[in-house]
C-alpha positions in Angstrom: 87.2 92.5 46.5 88.6 92.5 50.0 89.1 89.1 51.6 86.8 88.2 54.6 89.5 86.0 56.0 89.9 86.3 59.8 93.3 85.7 61.2 93.7 82.6 63.4 95.2 84.6 66.2 92.1 86.9 66.2 89.8 83.8 66.3 91.7 82.3 69.3 91.5 85.6 71.2 87.8 85.8 70.5 87.3 82.2 71.8 89.2 83.0 75.0 87.3 86.2 75.5 83.9 84.6 75.2 84.4 82.2 78.1 82.4 79.7 76.0 79.1 81.6 76.1 77.2 83.9 73.8 78.5 87.4 74.6 75.0 88.9 74.8 74.6 89.4 78.6 70.9 88.6 78.3 71.5 85.3 76.5 74.9 83.7 77.6 74.0 80.5 75.8 76.6 77.7 76.0 78.6 77.8 72.7 80.0 74.3 73.0 78.3 71.0 72.4 79.4 67.5 72.2 79.9 67.7 68.4 81.9 71.0 68.5 80.6 74.5 68.9 77.8 76.8 67.7 79.7 80.1 68.0 79.4 82.6 65.2 81.6 85.6 64.6 79.7 88.8 64.1 81.0 92.2 62.9 80.1 95.0 65.2 80.4 97.6 62.4 79.3 95.9 59.1 82.1 94.4 57.1 80.7 95.7 53.9 81.3 99.2 55.1 84.5 98.8 57.0 86.3 95.6 55.7 87.4 95.4 59.3 88.3 91.9 60.5 90.1 93.0 63.6 89.5 91.7 67.1 88.0 95.0 68.2 85.3 94.8 65.5 84.3 91.1 66.1 82.2 89.4 68.7 81.1 85.8 69.3 77.4 85.2 69.5 75.1 82.2 69.3 73.2 81.8 66.0 70.0 83.3 67.4 71.6 86.5 68.7 73.7 86.8 65.5 70.5 86.7 63.4 68.8 89.3 65.7 71.8 91.6 65.4 72.7 91.3 61.7 69.3 90.8 60.1 66.7 92.1 62.5 68.8 95.0 63.8 67.6 94.2 67.3 70.7 95.7 69.0 72.6 98.9 68.1 76.3 98.6 67.3 77.2 100.7 70.4 75.4 98.2 72.7 77.0 95.2 71.1 80.5 96.8 71.5 79.7 97.3 75.2 79.1 93.5 75.6 82.8 92.9 75.1 83.7 95.2 78.1 80.9 93.5 80.1 82.4 90.1 79.4 85.9 91.2 80.3 84.6 92.4 83.7 82.8 89.1 84.2 86.0 87.2 83.5 87.9 89.2 86.1 85.1 88.9 88.6 84.3 85.2 88.3 87.8 83.8 87.5 89.9 86.4 89.3 88.7 85.2 92.6 91.0 85.5 95.6 91.2 82.3 97.7 92.4 81.7 101.2 94.2 78.4 100.5 95.7 76.4 97.8 93.0 73.7 98.5 90.3 76.2 97.6 92.1 77.2 94.4 92.6 73.6 93.5 88.8 73.0 93.5 88.4 75.6 90.7 91.5 74.7 88.8 91.4 70.9 88.6 88.2 70.6 86.5 89.6 73.0 83.9 92.9 71.2 83.7 91.2 67.8 83.5 88.9 68.9 80.6 91.9 70.3 78.7 93.8 67.1 79.3 90.9 64.9 78.0 90.5 67.1 74.8 94.2 67.1 74.1 94.7 63.3 74.6 91.5 62.2 72.9 91.7 64.4 69.8 95.2 65.8 69.3 97.3 62.9 70.4 95.1 60.5 68.6 95.6 62.6 65.4 91.9 63.3 65.1 92.4 66.7 63.4 88.8 67.5 62.6 87.6 67.0 66.2 90.7 68.8 67.6 89.8 71.8 65.5 86.3 71.8 66.9 87.3 71.5 70.5 90.5 73.5 70.5 88.4 76.6 71.3 87.3 75.0 74.5 90.9 74.6 75.6 91.5 78.3 74.8 88.5 79.3 76.9 89.7 77.2 79.8 93.2 78.5 79.5 92.0 82.1 79.9 90.1 81.2 83.0 93.2 79.4 84.4 95.4 82.4 83.7 93.1 84.7 85.6 92.9 82.3 88.6 96.7 82.0 88.7 97.4 85.7 88.4 95.1 86.5 91.3 96.4 83.7 93.6 100.1 83.7 93.0 100.8 84.0 96.7 99.3 80.5 97.2 101.9 78.9 94.9 105.3 77.6 96.2 108.2 79.7 95.0 112.0 79.7 95.3 114.6 82.2 94.1 116.1 79.4 92.0 113.5 78.6 89.2 114.6 75.0 89.2 113.0 74.6 92.6 110.0 76.9 92.1 106.4 75.9 91.3 105.7 79.5 90.6 108.1 79.3 87.7 106.0 76.6 86.2 102.9 78.8 86.6 104.7 81.7 84.9 105.6 79.3 82.1 102.0 78.2 81.8 100.8 81.8 81.5 103.4 82.4 78.8 102.1 79.2 77.1 98.5 80.5 77.2 99.5 83.9 75.7 101.4 82.2 72.9 98.6 79.6 72.3 96.1 82.4 71.9 98.2 84.8 69.8 100.8 83.1 67.7 100.2 79.4 67.4 100.0 78.2 63.8 98.1 75.1 62.4 101.2 73.0 63.0 101.5 72.7 66.7 105.2 71.7 66.5 105.9 75.4 65.7 105.0 76.4 69.2 107.9 77.6 71.4 106.4 77.3 74.9 104.8 73.9 75.6 102.4 73.2 78.4 104.5 72.5 81.6 103.5 69.0 82.8 104.4 70.1 86.3 101.2 72.0 86.5 99.2 68.8 86.4 101.5 67.4 89.0 101.0 70.4 91.4 97.3 69.9 91.3 97.3 66.1 91.8 96.1 65.2 88.2 99.1 63.4 86.7 102.3 62.7 88.7 105.7 63.4 87.2 108.8 61.4 88.0 111.4 63.8 89.2 113.7 63.5 92.3 113.3 63.0 96.0 113.4 66.3 97.9 116.4 65.9 100.3 114.9 66.7 103.7 113.6 63.7 105.6 112.6 66.1 108.4 110.3 68.0 106.0 108.6 64.7 105.1 108.2 63.8 108.8 106.6 67.2 109.5 104.2 66.8 106.6 103.1 63.5 108.0 102.5 65.0 111.4 100.5 67.8 109.8 98.4 65.4 107.8 97.7 63.4 110.9 96.3 66.5 112.7 93.9 67.0 109.8 92.9 63.4 109.6 94.3 63.1 106.1 97.2 60.7 106.7 96.9 56.9 106.1 100.4 55.4 105.6 104.0 56.0 104.4 105.6 53.4 102.1 109.4 54.0 101.9 112.3 51.8 101.1 110.9 51.0 97.6 111.7 52.3 94.1 108.9 54.9 94.2 108.2 55.7 97.9 104.9 57.4 98.6 102.4 58.8 101.1 98.9 57.3 101.2 96.5 60.1 102.2 92.9 61.1 102.2 92.0 63.9 99.8 88.4 65.0 99.3 87.0 61.7 100.4 89.4 59.6 98.2 92.5 57.6 99.1 95.4 58.8 97.0 99.1 58.1 96.6 101.5 61.0 96.6 104.8 59.7 95.2 107.8 61.3 96.9 109.5 61.8 93.5 106.4 63.7 92.2 108.4 66.8 93.2 106.1 69.7 92.2 103.2 68.0 94.1 105.2 67.3 97.2 106.8 70.7 97.1 103.4 72.4 97.0 102.2 70.3 100.0 105.3 71.3 102.0 104.5 74.9 101.2 100.8 74.6 102.1 101.6 73.0 105.5 104.7 75.0 106.3 106.9 71.9 106.3 110.1 73.1 104.6 113.1 72.3 106.9 116.8 72.0 106.4 118.0 68.5 105.5 119.9 66.7 108.2 119.2 63.2 106.9 118.9 63.0 103.2 115.8 61.1 102.1 117.4 59.5 99.1 120.1 57.9 101.3 117.5 56.8 103.9 115.3 55.3 101.2 118.3 53.4 99.7 119.2 52.0 103.1 115.6 50.8 103.8 115.4 49.4 100.3 118.6 47.4 101.0 117.0 46.0 104.2 113.9 44.9 102.3 116.0 43.3 99.5 117.5 41.0 102.2 114.0 40.1 103.4 114.7 41.6 106.8 111.6 42.9 108.6 111.7 46.4 110.2 109.2 48.8 111.8 109.3 52.5 112.2 109.3 53.7 115.8 106.9 56.3 114.6 105.6 57.4 111.2 106.6 60.9 112.2 110.2 59.8 112.8 111.4 57.9 109.7 115.0 58.1 110.9 114.5 55.4 113.6 113.5 51.8 112.9 113.5 48.6 114.9 114.9 45.2 113.7 114.5 42.2 116.0 113.7 44.5 118.9 116.9 46.5 118.3 116.7 50.2 117.5 118.6 51.6 114.4 119.0 55.3 114.2 120.0 56.9 110.9 122.1 60.0 110.7 123.8 61.8 107.8 127.2 63.4 108.9 130.4 63.9 106.9 132.1 62.7 110.1 130.0 61.7 113.1 131.7 63.4 116.1 131.7 62.8 119.8 129.6 66.0 120.4 127.1 64.9 117.8 126.7 61.5 119.4 126.3 63.1 122.8 123.5 65.3 121.4 121.9 62.3 119.8 121.8 60.5 123.1 121.0 57.1 121.8 119.7 54.5 124.4 121.7 51.5 125.3 122.0 48.6 122.8 120.9 50.8 119.9 122.7 51.2 116.6 123.6 54.4 114.9 124.1 54.2 111.1 125.9 57.0 109.3 124.3 57.2 105.8 127.0 59.6 104.6 129.4 57.4 102.7 131.6 59.9 100.9 134.2 59.8 103.6 134.5 56.0 103.8 135.8 54.7 107.1 136.5 58.3 108.2 132.8 59.1 108.5 132.9 58.3 112.2 135.5 59.9 114.5 137.7 57.8 116.8 136.4 59.9 119.8 132.8 59.0 118.8 133.7 55.3 118.7 135.2 55.6 122.2 132.1 57.3 123.6 129.8 54.8 121.9 131.7 52.0 123.7 131.0 53.7 127.1 127.3 54.2 126.1 127.0 50.6 125.0 126.0 51.8 121.5 127.1 50.4 118.1 128.2 52.8 115.4 128.1 51.6 111.7 129.5 53.0 108.5 127.6 52.0 105.4 130.0 49.2 104.8 129.4 47.9 108.3 125.7 48.4 107.8 125.6 46.1 104.8 127.5 43.5 106.7 125.2 43.8 109.7 122.0 43.4 107.6 123.5 40.4 105.7 124.3 38.7 109.0 120.7 38.8 110.2 119.1 35.3 110.1 
């Protein structure tokens, strides 16, 4: 007697194909309920005649449609086979939608990612194997929808030729994860080769990652200015362990941590804010953090210019130059009685040229290396 066993890879492919609904176009009943699913696997050509358990000979139906097909012969096999093609076209039409902006894409993607996250954390991470087995099919369906959305809207994802700096590389990794999850994953999840990239949840503002600060302070300033124009900006908190922007997003006040790199990188891409780094954000944050640690109060001259602060009515201007030259100081054109701090400390005392010191004296401007900066801050009463 030939076994009726259906390969796990075939089951997963069927779950993804179904989109979670009965594949009879006239029914489309929801196949998932709070206690698991009601999906039934039906053979298009009878198993007793073909012994065929392949993907092409199987379809997912609700119990009612399965009974009508198998026992009541309400539908011919040719019609049922056509349902699979109809569902494929529906998948492409509904979840292969082209969007104008990442924000529009996000509205479709976030509910699917959130549902997957809840199922994974509630059942798999809690080692509730029986419920995970019931709800895993829902994850497979959501993954197929996400894959179609990403493939159609790749132009909305930030990319870089170096994959280490590319959100598109994370999306490509996710798609490979989906394909493996459908086709090759065994019962022991530890055997999977391609894990879900957590950066995907970061990109869409679901769960932040803790990565590194993107170097360009100028890019951050431009983002703040762009958010202000759209009425989304609330505040910038910098000079702390995890600096962040407070912004309005879909009627909610949210924090975007500046070391949540995929999320910030996507925002820079969306608003066209990528600029070369003149002042490195990590160095600026460190300097402002040092000021706070000494209980010295400071204010930004403008949220859109984080490189200039005031302390006791005196302006401090931060630059980042291997050696601050006379011409660079002239171009900076600081006003009288201001202080220019060179955050670049690799060159020690040589980070400011003698000609720059001479010009600063004529301009009535003070130049500080990082060593001088610490001394200056510590001397404030």
